[in-house]
Structure formats: C-alpha cells, structure tokens
TORBA-618036 format. One line per 2 residues: number of its first residue (from 1); their letters; for each residue x, y, z of N, C-alpha, C. Coordinates in pm, whole numbers. Layout:
N
NUM = a = X Y Z X Y Z X Y Z; ...
***
This chain:
315
1 = xx = 36789 1120 8975 36644 1134 8869 36563 1025 8824; 36604 900 8933 36554 775 8870 36414 782 8890
3 = xx = 36314 865 8988 36159 879 8981 36137 933 8836; 36215 1015 8770 36180 1088 8652 36171 997 8548
5 = xx = 36332 905 8509 36296 775 8425 36178 680 8449; 36164 640 8575 36061 571 8573 35922 614 8514
7 = xx = 35879 759 8565 35762 818 8528 35766 814 8357; 35883 829 8313 35884 852 8175 35865 706 8095
9 = xx = 35914 626 8150 35878 491 8073 35718 449 8103; 35637 487 8216 35501 518 8188 35428 573 8088
11 = xx = 35489 693 8073 35414 767 7987 35453 716 7829; 35563 654 7836 35586 620 7677 35473 466 7659
13 = xx = 35479 403 7737 35367 298 7734 35231 372 7729; 35168 447 7786 35068 475 7783 35059 537 7659
15 = xx = 35157 633 7553 35136 663 7438 35124 552 7348; 35192 454 7358 35199 338 7290 35054 282 7267
17 = xx = 34976 298 7367 34835 236 7340 34768 361 7284; 34795 469 7293 34715 560 7226 34740 590 7099
19 = xx = 34852 527 7073 34884 555 6907 34806 446 6803; 34772 325 6872 34701 246 6823 34547 304 6742
21 = xx = 34494 418 6801 34375 465 6778 34417 591 6678; 34535 622 6628 34540 765 6551 34534 685 6414
23 = xx = 34504 808 6339 34470 777 6170 34623 782 6138; 34638 730 6025 34763 721 5975 34793 832 5838
25 = xx = 34778 938 5856 34800 1036 5780 34966 1065 5799; 34998 1132 5687 35155 1175 5662 35215 1198 5797
27 = xx = 35145 1295 5904 35206 1345 6008 35197 1221 6099; 35112 1134 6098 35117 1041 6206 35230 913 6148
29 = xx = 35288 946 6077 35425 836 6028 35569 896 6082; 35535 1023 6151 35684 1072 6207 35688 1040 6350
31 = xx = 35794 992 6376 35812 911 6518 35884 984 6588; 35852 1043 6701 35956 1112 6791 35956 1044 6915
33 = xx = 36072 1111 7011 36084 1065 7150 36048 1196 7219; 36020 1154 7356 35992 1284 7429 36094 1293 7519
35 = xx = 36149 1412 7521 36277 1410 7663 36262 1554 7721; 36254 1564 7872 36275 1630 7942 36380 1670 8022
37 = xx = 36487 1772 7967 36621 1759 8026 36617 1813 8181; 36697 1758 8268 36698 1820 8376 36734 1962 8438
39 = xx = 36793 2031 8322 36816 2159 8314 36697 2265 8311; 36573 2191 8293 36457 2302 8271 36446 2389 8408
41 = xx = 36413 2475 8427 36399 2533 8544 36283 2541 8603; 36314 2505 8754 36221 2441 8852 36159 2303 8833
43 = xx = 36259 2213 8769 36209 2094 8760 36217 1985 8913; 36095 1916 8910 36092 1862 9033 36037 1734 8935
45 = xx = 36035 1617 9005 35980 1469 8952 35849 1480 8883; 35745 1570 8985 35596 1567 8947 35591 1663 8826
47 = xx = 35683 1783 8831 35650 1862 8714 35713 1803 8570; 35824 1734 8632 35900 1683 8457 35765 1576 8433
49 = xx = 35697 1492 8511 35627 1436 8454 35482 1484 8402; 35456 1598 8451 35336 1660 8377 35379 1741 8250
51 = xx = 35494 1784 8235 35544 1850 8109 35571 1727 8016; 35644 1619 8052 35610 1503 7964 35500 1441 7925
53 = xx = 35400 1444 7988 35278 1413 7968 35245 1540 7861; 35233 1657 7870 35174 1733 7797 35262 1711 7653
55 = xx = 35371 1689 7651 35447 1693 7507 35393 1579 7443; 35353 1462 7518 35321 1324 7447 35177 1384 7385
57 = xx = 35095 1441 7460 34948 1465 7424 34938 1549 7301; 35058 1643 7293 35071 1749 7192 35097 1678 7078
59 = xx = 35192 1579 7080 35179 1485 6942 35070 1403 6924; 35007 1346 7011 34891 1280 6954 34788 1333 6927
61 = xx = 34764 1464 6996 34656 1531 6944 34683 1585 6805; 34807 1623 6754 34842 1671 6635 34910 1593 6528
63 = xx = 34898 1459 6554 34920 1357 6462 35052 1331 6449; 35121 1351 6544 35280 1282 6577 35272 1162 6628
65 = xx = 35360 1066 6636 35396 922 6694 35502 956 6786; 35458 927 6919 35577 899 6993 35609 747 7028
67 = xx = 35744 728 7023 35777 580 7047 35932 560 7089; 35927 456 7183 36077 383 7234 36159 511 7304
69 = xx = 36236 481 7361 36328 577 7425 36464 618 7358; 36450 578 7235 36588 549 7146 36594 621 7029
71 = xx = 36459 730 7022 36469 768 6869 36538 905 6883; 36619 910 6738 36715 1009 6729 36634 1178 6737
73 = xx = 36506 1150 6690 36430 1273 6673 36347 1291 6775; 36369 1419 6832 36263 1443 6969 36190 1560 6983
75 = xx = 36086 1554 7060 36029 1696 7080 36075 1717 7240; 36072 1833 7257 36134 1872 7384 36056 1986 7426
77 = xx = 36088 2044 7547 36055 2175 7597 36138 2225 7683; 36124 2362 7685 36193 2455 7794 36084 2549 7862
79 = xx = 36138 2576 7990 36044 2704 8066 36101 2748 8138; 36103 2916 8131 36144 3012 8161 36064 3097 8247
81 = xx = 36086 3125 8368 35995 3195 8460 35979 3333 8431; 35878 3412 8397 35894 3553 8353 35852 3642 8491
83 = xx = 35749 3561 8547 35766 3645 8723 35701 3555 8810; 35721 3575 8951 35670 3520 9052 35598 3619 9139
85 = xx = 35480 3626 9154 35433 3734 9263 35349 3651 9360; 35312 3724 9482 35207 3718 9572 35103 3765 9575
87 = xx = 34981 3714 9555 34880 3797 9551 34838 3841 9688; 34746 3987 9668 34711 4024 9793 34591 3963 9851
89 = xx = 34579 3838 9884 34438 3787 9906 34441 3685 10037; 34355 3681 10078 34393 3612 10211 34312 3438 10206
91 = xx = 34391 3349 10207 34530 3340 10232 34612 3384 10075; 34747 3441 10105 34811 3480 9984 34847 3361 9914
93 = xx = 34828 3388 9772 34851 3287 9673 35004 3320 9589; 35035 3203 9524 35162 3240 9438 35116 3232 9303
95 = xx = 35133 3332 9233 35113 3360 9079 35229 3361 9011; 35220 3247 8921 35359 3228 8827 35315 3295 8679
97 = xx = 35406 3338 8601 35393 3356 8472 35530 3291 8408; 35466 3196 8287 35577 3091 8245 35602 3143 8122
99 = xx = 35707 3125 8030 35744 3114 7876 35777 2958 7876; 35667 2900 7798 35702 2750 7736 35762 2777 7612
101 = xx = 35864 2697 7559 35915 2700 7422 35919 2549 7399; 35842 2500 7292 35840 2357 7233 35961 2354 7128
103 = xx = 36036 2277 7103 36099 2197 7021 36103 2091 6958; 36106 2071 6818 36163 1947 6763 36290 1935 6671
105 = xx = 36346 1859 6697 36491 1839 6651 36575 1725 6666; 36693 1711 6638 36767 1615 6630 36821 1606 6757
107 = xx = 36796 1522 6834 36862 1515 6992 37015 1462 7008; 37046 1406 6875 37186 1343 6886 37278 1464 6842
109 = xx = 37244 1552 6739 37307 1652 6727 37319 1801 6788; 37173 1781 6886 37115 1893 6942 37091 2000 6862
111 = xx = 37044 1978 6724 36996 2078 6626 36818 2087 6617; 36773 2195 6652 36640 2211 6647 36602 2237 6531
113 = xx = 36496 2169 6487 36441 2217 6341 36299 2283 6346; 36227 2318 6457 36148 2406 6479 36117 2436 6598
115 = xx = 36043 2549 6638 36001 2563 6773 35879 2682 6763; 35826 2668 6886 35712 2752 6942 35694 2794 7062
117 = xx = 35675 2906 7087 35672 2969 7208 35534 3022 7257; 35529 3006 7408 35333 3056 7447 35399 3108 7584
119 = xx = 35324 3178 7645 35332 3227 7771 35212 3164 7848; 35210 3098 7986 35105 3028 8029 35112 3105 8175
121 = xx = 35028 3106 8261 34998 3135 8381 34915 3080 8488; 34974 3031 8595 34889 2953 8704 34895 3025 8835
123 = xx = 34814 2997 8934 34810 3046 9078 34811 2908 9153; 34894 2909 9266 34854 2786 9343 34897 2839 9513
125 = xx = 34887 2755 9597 34901 2794 9758 35065 2782 9767; 35109 2713 9686 35280 2682 9692 35352 2719 9573
127 = xx = 35457 2737 9566 35545 2753 9430 35498 2632 9330; 35532 2516 9377 35487 2401 9295 35390 2378 9232
129 = xx = 35248 2439 9313 35113 2428 9305 35101 2510 9182; 35145 2642 9213 35128 2760 9083 35214 2699 8967
131 = xx = 35327 2653 8945 35398 2602 8849 35314 2494 8779; 35245 2398 8855 35182 2291 8818 35041 2346 8737
133 = xx = 34978 2452 8806 34852 2525 8763 34885 2581 8620; 34977 2646 8646 35030 2688 8497 35028 2595 8387
135 = xx = 35103 2460 8381 35106 2356 8274 34979 2317 8254; 34894 2320 8342 34765 2262 8284 34686 2369 8192
137 = xx = 34751 2493 8168 34706 2582 8064 34780 2559 7946; 34868 2470 7929 34930 2450 7795 34856 2351 7691
139 = xx = 34798 2422 7631 34712 2383 7520 34778 2271 7457; 34702 2130 7421 34732 2043 7353 34726 2062 7226
141 = xx = 34588 2087 7171 34540 2151 7065 34541 2270 7040; 34636 2323 6932 34620 2449 6915 34631 2477 6718
143 = xx = 34590 2546 6662 34600 2566 6531 34757 2616 6511; 34800 2682 6625 34929 2758 6609 35036 2656 6606
145 = xx = 35024 2542 6647 35137 2459 6638 35153 2388 6495; 35046 2395 6362 35071 2348 6255 35186 2391 6182
147 = xx = 35261 2495 6186 35361 2556 6126 35471 2476 6188; 35466 2483 6311 35577 2433 6405 35585 2281 6385
149 = xx = 35477 2226 6381 35486 2066 6330 35522 2010 6190; 35485 2127 6112 35502 2102 5986 35667 2122 5936
151 = xx = 35718 2219 6004 35862 2269 5964 35933 2115 6021; 35910 2096 6131 36003 1970 6203 35980 1848 6125
153 = xx = 35867 1815 6078 35830 1704 5981 35906 1713 5880; 35920 1828 5789 35982 1836 5687 36166 1803 5696
155 = xx = 36164 1841 5808 36361 1832 5840 36398 1701 5871; 36282 1625 5929 36293 1462 5975 36286 1383 5833
157 = xx = 36180 1411 5741 36199 1357 5619 36305 1381 5557; 36346 1479 5541 36487 1520 5460 36626 1451 5531
159 = xx = 36612 1425 5645 36717 1360 5714 36722 1176 5685; 36589 1138 5656 36564 979 5635 36590 972 5487
161 = xx = 36568 1048 5399 36598 1039 5238 36721 1064 5224; 36804 1121 5314 36942 1151 5266 37047 1052 5332
163 = xx = 36972 1005 5460 37078 898 5535 36993 754 5504; 36893 740 5418 36857 591 5389 36929 450 5385
165 = xx = 37027 477 5290 37104 392 5265 37210 330 5414; 37270 438 5450 37330 409 5589 37257 366 5691
167 = xx = 37113 393 5708 37024 337 5801 37028 191 5781; 37003 146 5645 36975 4 5620 37098 -60 5645
169 = xx = 37203 -16 5623 37312 -120 5615 37356 -111 5779; 37315 -29 5854 37377 -15 5989 37253 -145 6075
171 = xx = 37146 -146 6000 37040 -231 6074 37100 -377 5999; 37170 -376 5916 37197 -516 5843 37319 -558 5933
173 = xx = 37432 -445 5986 37525 -498 6037 37452 -553 6200; 37360 -497 6253 37309 -540 6391 37258 -680 6362
175 = xx = 37200 -708 6271 37137 -862 6238 37271 -951 6241; 37370 -901 6186 37496 -988 6168 37537 -1038 6281
177 = xx = 37521 -971 6414 37541 -993 6532 37440 -1044 6615; 37320 -1090 6559 37192 -1117 6629 37127 -1021 6722
179 = xx = 37152 -897 6657 37079 -756 6731 36951 -763 6632; 36887 -876 6661 36739 -844 6521 36664 -726 6602
181 = xx = 36588 -752 6696 36484 -686 6716 36552 -514 6706; 36668 -481 6757 36739 -333 6735 36733 -294 6601
183 = xx = 36767 -405 6493 36771 -410 6386 36636 -356 6301; 36513 -428 6366 36399 -379 6273 36323 -279 6382
185 = xx = 36375 -236 6475 36323 -124 6533 36398 22 6465; 36533 26 6431 36560 117 6354 36510 112 6186
187 = xx = 36501 13 6127 36423 5 6026 36269 73 6017; 36200 39 6147 36071 93 6127 36075 241 6216
189 = xx = 36155 295 6222 36177 431 6294 36163 522 6154; 36181 452 6036 36186 536 5886 36032 550 5870
191 = xx = 35982 672 5885 35821 718 5837 35794 674 5705; 35665 617 5684 35639 604 5558 35596 716 5473
193 = xx = 35610 835 5557 35595 949 5467 35712 972 5375; 35819 907 5386 35929 893 5302 35929 773 5227
195 = xx = 35847 783 5132 35790 659 5075 35914 562 5023; 35989 634 4933 36112 572 4898 36192 484 4977
197 = xx = 36252 558 5087 36309 500 5179 36242 414 5248; 36124 400 5271 36034 343 5386 36014 204 5288
199 = xx = 36014 184 5165 36004 72 5085 36123 -11 5088; 36250 66 5081 36384 -14 5112 36385 -54 5232
201 = xx = 36347 15 5342 36368 -25 5502 36276 -135 5475; 36170 -172 5441 36101 -270 5450 36107 -412 5384
203 = xx = 36182 -357 5243 36240 -462 5197 36353 -553 5263; 36443 -437 5338 36554 -498 5427 36523 -562 5516
205 = xx = 36391 -551 5589 36310 -602 5714 36303 -741 5707; 36274 -787 5583 36221 -911 5552 36331 -1029 5600
207 = xx = 36431 -992 5492 36543 -1119 5553 36571 -1107 5685; 36564 -989 5761 36616 -979 5903 36501 -1067 5997
209 = xx = 36385 -1040 5971 36289 -1125 6028 36307 -1255 6015; 36316 -1310 5875 36332 -1460 5868 36482 -1524 5928
211 = xx = 36544 -1419 5929 36696 -1463 6019 36673 -1461 6149; 36591 -1386 6196 36554 -1361 6326 36466 -1509 6385
213 = xx = 36348 -1534 6297 36272 -1637 6354 36356 -1767 6339; 36438 -1794 6228 36486 -1905 6230 36597 -1939 6317
215 = xx = 36666 -1822 6342 36778 -1838 6480 36712 -1879 6587; 36582 -1807 6632 36503 -1832 6747 36469 -1963 6769
217 = xx = 36415 -2009 6649 36379 -2153 6637 36483 -2279 6664; 36606 -2247 6594 36701 -2357 6649 36727 -2330 6814
219 = xx = 36741 -2236 6861 36756 -2212 7011 36645 -2297 7076; 36539 -2247 7050 36414 -2327 7152 36421 -2481 7112
221 = xx = 36427 -2498 6969 36447 -2658 6958 36528 -2724 7025; 36672 -2675 7046 36732 -2711 7134 36750 -2706 7269
223 = xx = 36670 -2601 7314 36622 -2609 7467 36518 -2680 7487; 36421 -2712 7420 36342 -2821 7424 36355 -2962 7438
225 = xx = 36480 -2986 7336 36539 -3125 7336 36595 -3125 7459; 36688 -3071 7494 36769 -3069 7630 36674 -3101 7724
227 = xx = 36576 -3020 7741 36493 -3031 7874 36426 -3167 7886; 36376 -3232 7749 36314 -3352 7758 36404 -3464 7764
229 = xx = 36549 -3455 7702 36648 -3546 7739 36703 -3556 7863; 36709 -3446 7948 36735 -3460 8081 36644 -3522 8163
231 = xx = 36523 -3487 8148 36408 -3533 8238 36340 -3673 8199; 36288 -3675 8067 36175 -3776 8011 36084 -3806 8098
233 = xx = 36016 -3710 8147 35885 -3734 8254 35794 -3638 8225; 35673 -3672 8245 35564 -3590 8220 35576 -3407 8247
235 = xx = 35657 -3385 8341 35706 -3246 8365 35799 -3204 8267; 35883 -3296 8231 35967 -3263 8122 35929 -3223 8003
237 = xx = 35818 -3317 7939 35741 -3311 7843 35656 -3160 7845; 35573 -3141 7935 35525 -3028 7957 35606 -2887 7951
239 = xx = 35720 -2872 7997 35822 -2754 7983 35856 -2774 7850; 35872 -2894 7802 35950 -2883 7649 35842 -2850 7579
241 = xx = 35703 -2890 7573 35600 -2845 7469 35569 -2686 7495; 35598 -2650 7606 35592 -2483 7636 35657 -2399 7540
243 = xx = 35780 -2436 7543 35865 -2394 7459 35868 -2409 7303; 35824 -2532 7271 35807 -2548 7118 35670 -2485 7070
245 = xx = 35553 -2447 7148 35456 -2363 7117 35493 -2216 7093; 35588 -2183 7119 35638 -2029 7090 35720 -2018 6969
247 = xx = 35753 -2123 6897 35813 -2153 6756 35741 -2055 6685; 35784 -1946 6571 35711 -1941 6491 35703 -2023 6372
249 = xx = 35571 -2029 6309 35547 -2122 6214 35617 -2103 6074; 35647 -1979 6094 35727 -1949 5944 35851 -1982 5958
251 = xx = 35902 -2017 6068 36041 -2062 6062 36058 -2195 6018; 36203 -2178 5957 36251 -2326 5866 36231 -2456 5959
253 = xx = 36290 -2461 6090 36277 -2563 6160 36143 -2601 6212; 36027 -2512 6203 35891 -2570 6244 35844 -2719 6205
255 = xx = 35916 -2756 6081 35879 -2882 6045 35934 -2994 6142; 36037 -2969 6223 36090 -3070 6314 36007 -3085 6456
257 = xx = 35913 -3010 6440 35839 -3013 6575 35768 -3130 6598; 35687 -3162 6491 35630 -3298 6522 35721 -3428 6526
259 = xx = 35819 -3424 6482 35929 -3519 6526 35962 -3535 6664; 35988 -3423 6716 36018 -3434 6857 35929 -3471 6955
261 = xx = 35796 -3401 6937 35663 -3433 6972 35628 -3566 6992; 35641 -3642 6871 35613 -3791 6854 35713 -3871 6942
263 = xx = 35846 -3827 6962 35906 -3896 7034 35886 -3879 7179; 35835 -3745 7229 35829 -3739 7361 35685 -3803 7407
265 = xx = 35576 -3785 7308 35462 -3897 7332 35471 -4030 7356; 35573 -4102 7256 35572 -4236 7257 35662 -4296 7393
267 = xx = 35740 -4184 7455 35805 -4232 7570 35725 -4204 7673; 35649 -4104 7679 35535 -4075 7784 35459 -4203 7826
269 = xx = 35417 -4244 7695 35322 -4348 7710 35412 -4497 7760; 35521 -4508 7729 35594 -4615 7773 35617 -4591 7928
271 = xx = 35675 -4494 7960 35718 -4490 8112 35592 -4430 8227; 35491 -4379 8147 35402 -4299 8242 35267 -4375 8200
273 = xx = 35229 -4448 8125 35104 -4473 8068 34999 -4388 8037; 35059 -4289 8011 34968 -4162 7972 34988 -4100 7836
275 = xx = 34866 -4054 7778 34872 -3989 7665 34905 -3860 7652; 35013 -3799 7593 35077 -3665 7596 35071 -3632 7445
277 = xx = 34998 -3541 7443 34969 -3492 7291 34987 -3361 7276; 35097 -3309 7184 35144 -3188 7152 35052 -3123 7051
279 = xx = 34980 -3031 7059 34887 -2962 6934 34975 -2881 6896; 35001 -2882 6746 35073 -2771 6702 34970 -2711 6585
281 = xx = 34980 -2619 6548 34885 -2546 6426 34971 -2523 6324; 34984 -2592 6229 35072 -2564 6117 35048 -2461 6041
283 = xx = 34896 -2421 6030 34864 -2287 5979 34884 -2194 6018; 34877 -2174 6172 34858 -2066 6231 34969 -1954 6222
285 = xx = 34913 -1821 6192 35007 -1725 6152 35093 -1725 6016; 35025 -1825 5915 35125 -1827 5800 35067 -1712 5714
287 = xx = 34961 -1671 5725 34904 -1557 5689 34919 -1402 5774; 34999 -1413 5835 34985 -1299 5911 35065 -1165 5857
289 = xx = 35020 -1062 5897 35055 -917 5878 35223 -916 5886; 35324 -944 5788 35435 -950 5849 35506 -825 5880
291 = xx = 35438 -705 5808 35465 -588 5827 35449 -552 6000; 35323 -590 6049 35293 -543 6163 35389 -645 6264
293 = xx = 35414 -761 6237 35482 -847 6313 35641 -794 6334; 35671 -750 6237 35825 -663 6238 35790 -565 6305
295 = xx = 35706 -437 6294 35671 -333 6352 35649 -376 6520; 35567 -487 6540 35545 -526 6690 35687 -553 6739
297 = xx = 35771 -621 6681 35880 -650 6729 35978 -531 6799; 36001 -434 6682 36064 -310 6687 35990 -209 6818
299 = xx = 35877 -229 6845 35823 -134 6906 35844 -198 7077; 35819 -322 7074 35872 -412 7218 36026 -380 7239
301 = xx = 36075 -355 7135 36233 -366 7171 36264 -214 7242; 36227 -109 7149 36230 18 7195 36161 72 7305
303 = xx = 36053 10 7348 35973 64 7485 36055 -31 7587; 36133 -143 7598 36159 -231 7688 36327 -170 7736
305 = xx = 36389 -100 7632 36518 -49 7653 36532 88 7708; 36632 64 7821 36698 207 7886 36743 287 7753
307 = xx = 36721 406 7785 36759 506 7696 36917 503 7679; 36972 479 7542 37125 473 7559 37179 589 7481
309 = xx = 37091 660 7372 37118 769 7320 37137 898 7426; 37226 962 7437 37273 1092 7520 37241 1208 7414
311 = xx = 37104 1278 7480 37044 1378 7405 37130 1499 7419; 37117 1609 7347 37172 1705 7359 37053 1842 7332
313 = xx = 37073 1908 7430 36961 2053 7421 36959 2078 7292; 36825 2130 7272 36770 2187 7156 36796 2343 7164
315 = x = 36810 2405 7256 36813 2529 7287 36969 2566 7317
***
C-alpha cells in the first residue's frame, strides 16, 4: 500500500495550502487527521486517493481543519456495496449502489464520536469506474453534515479540556530531549475553541520555542566556526556565512555572529586580498508573530513525519 501512503502525503500537502484561506470560526480550529483504512470494501490505490480527497474536501468545505499524519482525532469513511448490476444496454455497463458512512472520532482508542451515512450510485464501463463514478456523487457540502460535525467537535473539545495538563506535560518532556518540533506540534493540536487549554498550551509553547532557537543557534555557531577554522578560505567563509544567516535573531547567541563575521572578514582580507562582508539584520523578525512561528514549526513537523500512530477502526 505504499502508493496509498504517497497519495496520502500529497493530499495532506494540498490541504495545508487550502487551510490558509479558511475563516477561523470555532469549527475551523478543530484539527483532524484523515484515514482511509485498507479494510474498506473494494479499495484500490485510486479509490483510496479519491475517498481521501473527498474526506479532506468535506472538512475544508465545512470548517474543519486537516493537519499532519499524527493527529489523535480523525475523520474516516467506510463503504459497503448495496448492489452491483449490469445494465441492459449496449455496451453493458456496471451500476453500483454504495452505502458510505463518515466517522469522526478518536483514532487511538477506536471510539467514534459521530457518524453520517448516505447512499450514492454510479455507472461505469468497469467495476472500478462504476465505483469511482459513485464516489463523485458524494457531496462535500451538505447541510446534513452539521449535526455530524458539531457532535464530533463537542467530543474533541471535551477531550482537550479534560487532558490539557497531561498534553502540556508531554510536550515539556519532549522538549527536554530536544524534540522541540514535535512538542510544538502537540501543543498546536489544541484547538483554540478550547479557550482555557489553548491559552495554557500557548504559554507552554513560548519557553519551548525559546529553548529550541537557542539550542539551534549554538549548534549552527559551532558548525560555522568549525567550517571556517578548517578551511579559512573564501569558500569556507561563504559556507559559514550561509549557516550564520539561518540563525534566528531572537536567539541568545545571535549577538556572537558579528564577532565571528569580523574574524572571517579580517582573515579573508589577509589571505585573499578581498572584502568579505556578512550582512546580518539585527532587527529582522524581532517583531515576528511568535504564535505563527510556533505553529509553522509544528505544521511542518506534522506534514514531514511518517505516520507513527496506529489507528483503530471507528466502526
């Protein structure tokens, strides 16, 4: 099923771009993973991709967010074939009637919070084409989804409100072992519809973010220094400068950059008779939106990781 996993990553990347255009009402703050289990009847890589795209579109069209590969809470779907017929036409066609049930729930526990069922029909020259034709008729915007979504949303909010302190402690443990990006990802999975828990999560994210950029600053300063000391050439200066330029200006050791840059510039002048100037912007990003920065780190981690959560079926 490697092809399905590949298609899943593409679908999630597509969804991440579409999320940027969403309005941030309460529903838009609930973040779900999308999971199409291999046990779905008649599943092929193409059908799995189509069903996953439908689930993503249902989320984005109805104010839910889809994020990462490691979300505890998921939207999933199951398909059962109600009938398969051959039409009395020339040429004969395959006619399928499918029952599709959508679920929102806890993918770790395998607990369904809400469900919605509908019947769809499709006709095609082959069974697969008939199946795909039916899936095209699965609506992504449907007023009937409202109760389904609201019920799932309420259960997710209740979970975060009950588990808030545990989630924050877990993120702090991850940060203590330098797993900063995963820690920030877990904190940003808390929806801001859970106002009190969200505020606690953001308060916990600040020191983790600060520790992260300070840790990375020291690593990059050491790397740049070692490259320069080993080479002491124009090429070494350029490579060291490229690393220095990626250091976050909010980090504590950012002030050490001009010291190393001056050392490099002076030596290049002596050995190469050229001017090497490292342009560093002390004020760049100092007034950045910290919450956006933390979120971007978490989102990037979530999208870049293979799925580590083993989901249980919601049906």
